[in-house]
C-alpha positions as semicolon CSV with decimal commas, in nm:
position;residue;x (nm);y (nm);z (nm)
1;X;-1,978;2,834;1,912
2;X;-2,175;2,739;1,602
3;X;-2,539;2,734;1,710
4;X;-2,634;2,555;1,386
5;X;-2,460;2,233;1,499
6;X;-2,720;1,986;1,621
7;X;-2,608;1,808;1,940
8;X;-2,529;1,437;1,904
9;X;-2,767;1,232;2,113
10;X;-2,647;0,923;2,298
11;X;-2,295;1,051;2,359
12;X;-2,329;1,035;2,738
13;X;-2,443;0,673;2,724
14;X;-2,163;0,583;2,484
15;X;-1,908;0,766;2,699
16;X;-2,014;0,562;3,003
17;X;-2,001;0,242;2,797
18;X;-1,645;0,326;2,692
19;X;-1,554;0,360;3,060
20;X;-1,702;0,015;3,123
21;X;-1,502;-0,133;2,835
22;X;-1,186;0,027;2,971
23;X;-1,251;-0,126;3,313
24;X;-1,329;-0,473;3,173
25;X;-1,159;-0,570;2,842
26;X;-1,362;-0,894;2,833
27;X;-1,690;-0,701;2,810
28;X;-1,875;-0,717;2,478
29;X;-1,959;-0,381;2,315
30;X;-2,319;-0,272;2,276
31;X;-2,348;-0,212;1,900
32;X;-2,655;0,016;1,925
33;X;-2,469;0,270;2,138
34;X;-2,191;0,295;1,880
35;X;-2,423;0,293;1,579
36;X;-2,655;0,562;1,719
37;X;-2,366;0,805;1,763
38;X;-2,178;0,714;1,444
39;X;-2,484;0,772;1,224
40;X;-2,517;1,129;1,353
41;X;-2,154;1,230;1,301
42;X;-2,061;1,502;1,052
43;X;-1,743;1,702;0,990
44;X;-1,910;1,986;1,180
45;X;-2,000;1,802;1,500
46;X;-1,700;1,570;1,526
47;X;-1,432;1,817;1,656
48;X;-1,577;1,869;2,006
49;X;-1,624;1,492;2,044
50;X;-1,268;1,397;1,951
51;X;-1,094;1,476;2,283
52;X;-1,379;1,316;2,470
53;X;-1,410;0,986;2,285
54;X;-1,096;0,906;2,087
55;X;-0,842;0,882;2,374
56;X;-1,068;0,629;2,546
57;X;-1,114;0,431;2,224
58;X;-0,736;0,426;2,174
59;X;-0,682;0,289;2,526
60;X;-0,956;0,030;2,483
61;X;-0,802;-0,100;2,161
62;X;-0,465;-0,147;2,334
63;X;-0,611;-0,408;2,568
64;X;-0,936;-0,521;2,406
65;X;-0,995;-0,897;2,383
66;X;-1,319;-0,902;2,181
67;X;-1,385;-0,828;1,812
68;X;-1,314;-0,453;1,784
69;X;-1,491;-0,397;1,449
70;X;-1,770;-0,175;1,588
71;X;-1,518;0,029;1,790
72;X;-1,280;0,074;1,495
73;X;-1,568;0,182;1,270
74;X;-1,652;0,467;1,507
75;X;-1,286;0,563;1,537
76;X;-1,248;0,584;1,157
77;X;-1,556;0,808;1,137
78;X;-1,426;1,033;1,415
79;X;-1,090;1,066;1,239
80;X;-1,251;1,164;0,908
81;X;-1,193;1,543;0,921
82;X;-0,860;1,515;1,105
83;X;-0,524;1,557;0,926
84;X;-0,222;1,335;0,983
85;X;-0,042;1,540;1,247
86;X;-0,368;1,593;1,438
87;X;-0,430;1,217;1,426
88;X;-0,083;1,152;1,569
89;X;-0,166;1,377;1,863
90;X;-0,476;1,164;1,930
91;X;-0,328;0,821;1,855
92;X;0,041;0,774;1,928
93;X;0,293;0,596;1,707
94;X;0,300;0,316;1,963
95;X;-0,080;0,279;1,949
96;X;-0,075;0,266;1,568
97;X;0,195;-0,003;1,571
98;X;-0,012;-0,206;1,816
99;X;-0,317;-0,173;1,589
100;X;-0,111;-0,286;1,289
101;X;0,009;-0,590;1,482
102;X;-0,343;-0,681;1,592
103;X;-0,494;-1,004;1,454
104;X;-0,817;-0,808;1,398
105;X;-0,841;-0,675;1,040
106;X;-1,056;-0,383;1,155
107;X;-0,771;-0,262;1,378
108;X;-0,522;-0,297;1,089
109;X;-0,749;-0,093;0,861
110;X;-0,797;0,173;1,130
111;X;-0,420;0,219;1,158
112;X;-0,378;0,223;0,780
113;X;-0,654;0,485;0,756
114;X;-0,442;0,710;0,978
115;X;-0,131;0,648;0,767
116;X;-0,336;0,722;0,455
117;X;-0,378;1,077;0,581
118;X;-0,004;1,129;0,534
119;X;-0,064;1,091;0,159
120;X;-0,246;1,424;0,155
121;X;0,075;1,629;0,151
122;X;0,449;1,581;0,088
123;X;0,521;1,725;0,431
124;X;0,308;1,467;0,610
125;X;0,459;1,184;0,404
126;X;0,803;1,308;0,510
127;X;0,698;1,301;0,876
128;X;0,578;0,942;0,839
129;X;0,904;0,844;0,665
130;X;1,091;0,940;0,981
131;X;0,888;0,689;1,184
132;X;1,093;0,384;1,102
133;X;0,911;0,132;1,321
134;X;0,569;0,249;1,206
135;X;0,666;0,213;0,838
136;X;0,820;-0,128;0,910
137;X;0,507;-0,258;1,081
138;X;0,284;-0,117;0,807
139;X;0,478;-0,297;0,534
140;X;0,489;-0,619;0,736
141;X;0,114;-0,621;0,789
142;X;0,040;-0,521;0,430
143;X;0,228;-0,824;0,303
144;X;0,154;-1,078;0,577
145;X;-0,211;-1,016;0,670
146;X;-0,429;-1,309;0,555
147;X;-0,733;-1,087;0,498
148;X;-0,784;-0,959;0,144
149;X;-0,928;-0,627;0,262
150;X;-0,615;-0,549;0,464
151;X;-0,393;-0,626;0,165
152;X;-0,601;-0,407;-0,065
153;X;-0,607;-0,120;0,182
154;X;-0,231;-0,145;0,232
155;X;-0,166;-0,144;-0,143
156;X;-0,370;0,175;-0,188
157;X;-0,204;0,348;0,106
158;X;0,147;0,252;-0,005
159;X;0,083;0,365;-0,363
160;X;-0,066;0,696;-0,250
161;X;0,217;0,764;-0,004
162;X;0,486;0,701;-0,263
163;X;0,288;0,905;-0,517
164;X;0,273;1,219;-0,303
165;X;0,633;1,170;-0,186
166;X;0,780;1,110;-0,532
167;X;1,050;1,362;-0,624
168;X;1,078;1,245;-0,988
169;X;0,714;1,239;-1,093
170;X;0,606;1,287;-1,456
171;X;0,510;1,658;-1,480
172;X;0,180;1,591;-1,658
173;X;0,076;1,282;-1,463
174;X;0,014;0,938;-1,612
175;X;-0,316;0,771;-1,699
176;X;-0,393;0,447;-1,882
177;X;-0,735;0,369;-2,027
178;X;-0,874;0,662;-1,830
179;X;-0,730;0,537;-1,498
180;X;-0,496;0,781;-1,327
181;X;-0,167;0,616;-1,225
182;X;0,041;0,918;-1,126
183;X;-0,135;1,241;-1,038
184;X;-0,018;1,576;-1,171
185;X;0,110;1,755;-0,861
186;X;0,421;1,916;-0,717
187;X;0,717;1,686;-0,648
188;X;0,755;1,540;-0,301
189;X;1,068;1,505;-0,088
190;X;1,146;1,141;-0,169
191;X;1,189;1,042;0,197
192;X;0,938;0,754;0,187
193;X;1,112;0,620;-0,123
194;X;1,447;0,633;0,056
195;X;1,299;0,472;0,365
196;X;1,166;0,173;0,169
197;X;1,423;0,130;-0,107
198;X;1,742;0,248;0,067
199;X;1,692;0,118;0,422
200;X;1,862;-0,224;0,436
201;X;1,637;-0,361;0,711
202;X;1,312;-0,258;0,543
203;X;1,424;-0,381;0,200
204;X;1,523;-0,707;0,369
205;X;1,174;-0,731;0,522
206;X;0,994;-0,686;0,189
207;X;1,209;-0,942;0,008
208;X;1,193;-1,193;0,292
209;X;0,813;-1,186;0,314
210;X;0,785;-1,250;-0,062
211;X;1,063;-1,509;-0,086
212;X;1,054;-1,887;-0,059
213;X;1,340;-1,839;0,188
214;X;1,124;-1,619;0,413
215;X;0,903;-1,684;0,718
216;X;0,557;-1,705;0,554
217;X;0,378;-2,028;0,469
218;X;0,301;-2,108;0,105
219;X;-0,052;-1,964;0,106
220;X;0,039;-1,638;0,276
221;X;0,355;-1,599;0,070
222;X;0,143;-1,621;-0,245
223;X;-0,077;-1,340;-0,112
224;X;0,230;-1,128;-0,037
225;X;0,375;-1,193;-0,382
226;X;0,047;-1,101;-0,549
227;X;0,028;-0,775;-0,355
228;X;0,380;-0,681;-0,456
229;X;0,320;-0,769;-0,822
230;X;0,006;-0,555;-0,833
231;X;0,165;-0,242;-0,684
232;X;0,491;-0,248;-0,883
233;X;0,356;-0,116;-1,218
234;X;0,228;0,196;-1,042
235;X;0,555;0,246;-0,854
236;X;0,753;0,198;-1,175
237;X;0,552;0,480;-1,335
238;X;0,649;0,710;-1,049
239;X;1,018;0,625;-1,011
240;X;1,145;0,366;-1,258
241;X;1,502;0,385;-1,134
242;X;1,405;0,312;-0,773
243;X;1,232;-0,016;-0,858
244;X;1,492;-0,137;-1,108
245;X;1,816;-0,076;-0,918
246;X;1,930;-0,155;-0,564
247;X;2,252;-0,124;-0,369
248;X;2,160;-0,436;-0,171
249;X;2,303;-0,710;-0,390
250;X;2,350;-0,919;-0,076
251;X;1,972;-0,936;-0,032
252;X;1,923;-1,031;-0,396
253;X;2,157;-1,325;-0,337
254;X;1,994;-1,422;-0,008
255;X;1,630;-1,410;-0,114
256;X;1,638;-1,439;-0,493
257;X;1,953;-1,641;-0,548
258;X;2,079;-1,396;-0,811
259;X;2,370;-1,157;-0,822
260;X;2,389;-0,797;-0,929
261;X;2,198;-0,478;-0,859
262;X;1,862;-0,558;-1,018
263;X;1,588;-0,388;-0,818
264;X;1,259;-0,497;-0,669
265;X;1,107;-0,530;-1,017
266;X;1,376;-0,779;-1,121
267;X;1,331;-0,976;-0,799
268;X;0,953;-0,994;-0,840
269;X;0,942;-1,073;-1,214
270;X;1,240;-1,306;-1,247
271;X;1,323;-1,460;-0,911
272;X;1,024;-1,453;-0,677
273;X;0,742;-1,684;-0,782
274;X;0,709;-2,054;-0,845
275;X;0,609;-2,061;-1,212
276;X;0,454;-2,405;-1,160
277;X;0,192;-2,228;-0,949
278;X;-0,065;-2,140;-1,215
279;X;-0,232;-1,860;-1,018
280;X;0,097;-1,689;-0,941
281;X;0,205;-1,725;-1,303
282;X;-0,115;-1,548;-1,410
283;X;-0,045;-1,274;-1,154
284;X;0,301;-1,231;-1,302
285;X;0,160;-1,199;-1,655
286;X;-0,097;-0,944;-1,537
287;X;0,178;-0,742;-1,370
288;X;0,397;-0,742;-1,682
289;X;0,103;-0,640;-1,901
290;X;0,022;-0,350;-1,669
291;X;0,390;-0,254;-1,652
292;X;0,433;-0,229;-2,030
293;X;0,097;-0,057;-2,081
294;X;0,198;0,214;-1,837
295;X;0,564;0,244;-1,941
296;X;0,458;0,309;-2,299
297;X;0,331;0,652;-2,197
298;X;0,587;0,749;-1,931
299;X;0,871;0,981;-2,037
300;X;1,129;0,821;-2,268
301;X;1,477;0,731;-2,150
302;X;1,738;0,496;-2,292
303;X;1,777;0,347;-1,944
304;X;1,407;0,263;-1,930
305;X;1,397;0,098;-2,274
306;X;1,720;-0,096;-2,220
307;X;1,606;-0,213;-1,876
308;X;1,266;-0,324;-2,000
309;X;1,424;-0,508;-2,293
310;X;1,658;-0,695;-2,061
311;X;1,383;-0,774;-1,812
312;X;1,135;-0,900;-2,072
313;X;1,402;-1,094;-2,260
314;X;1,492;-1,285;-1,945
315;X;1,128;-1,332;-1,843
316;X;1,029;-1,476;-2,183
317;X;1,343;-1,683;-2,244
318;X;1,194;-1,999;-2,094
319;X;0,830;-1,888;-2,084
320;X;0,634;-1,878;-2,408
321;X;0,311;-1,804;-2,220
322;X;0,443;-1,462;-2,112
323;X;0,556;-1,378;-2,464
324;X;0,223;-1,484;-2,615
325;X;0,030;-1,280;-2,358
326;X;0,235;-0,966;-2,427
327;X;0,201;-1,002;-2,805
328;X;-0,178;-1,037;-2,774
329;X;-0,214;-0,749;-2,526
330;X;-0,290;-0,483;-2,793
331;X;-0,593;-0,689;-2,900
332;X;-0,724;-0,664;-2,542
333;X;-0,673;-0,293;-2,489
334;X;-0,885;0,003;-2,597
335;X;-0,880;0,051;-2,978
336;X;-0,730;0,401;-2,974
337;X;-0,421;0,277;-2,786
338;X;-0,381;-0,067;-2,948
339;X;-0,155;0,033;-3,238
340;X;0,090;0,237;-3,028
341;X;0,099;-0,031;-2,760
342;X;0,168;-0,298;-3,022
343;X;0,465;-0,101;-3,157
344;X;0,602;-0,047;-2,807
345;X;0,577;-0,415;-2,719
346;X;0,749;-0,512;-3,044
347;X;1,029;-0,268;-2,959
348;X;1,072;-0,420;-2,613
349;X;1,062;-0,777;-2,742
350;X;1,313;-0,698;-3,018
351;X;1,655;-0,803;-2,884
352;X;1,841;-0,558;-3,111
């Protein structure tokens, strides 16, 4: 035992309080008991507390009827030094799904914090990819949660998971204006990509939540569409083929009213939003600007250039605002990249 570890005071009182909350889900938590313990926690003193506190917290969250923010905050702190497989031993797949389905944003973020741990290694991402229902509920809550913080957390987690799992990553990484888009690391196994882009039910879910033919109301659908538009440029940098081609032409017809094998990028850019909605139109322009800025520095391929030309040609055919924004983009980027970006955009806009 490490004699340098200072004991955490207040644990006994908190432990008893957790028992009370388990016995009576209508009971309000005592914030001071949680705060006093959480403020003392370090990576060194957390391990012996995990088996004592976390199973009770998990059970409380399954049945809790009050605002669980203070409880979830402690749980996130306790899980800090724990890896993904260790976290699964402490919080089951079923418990994580229940937290994702909770109306409380703090519970959603707690569950997403656990999933985020799978982005630390390709092996852990592969394990998560095998948990079909967990991935499904994560994507559903990412797109349908009304809270901005849940959407932002979900976007980061999804991007990081697909980054570490990518089996076609650029060998030297990708960065734009000093911001890292794809990290230089060993290739992943591609199982998360296959789960999301090659599982008919999950692909159906993503398109339905972003489509006017889906279950969300107008306000929430706009949030879902914005989240998808913001994450696509990063995903396109990792695996351009995956986001520009799909085998599910039936879903394109059902949710986008278009035929062919155009991928998620085609759906989002050409067939998803109401262009009369000014905010969504601006989101679309931002997404296209980010897409071209990043694709300029990803590895060359004829497929990439031809696909981008076709996509942009169709997007600008009836939309002069998009074309004007793309042509002026070099003026709004950093000076050292402006000239190269301008040439690339001219190449993409050139129909020849």
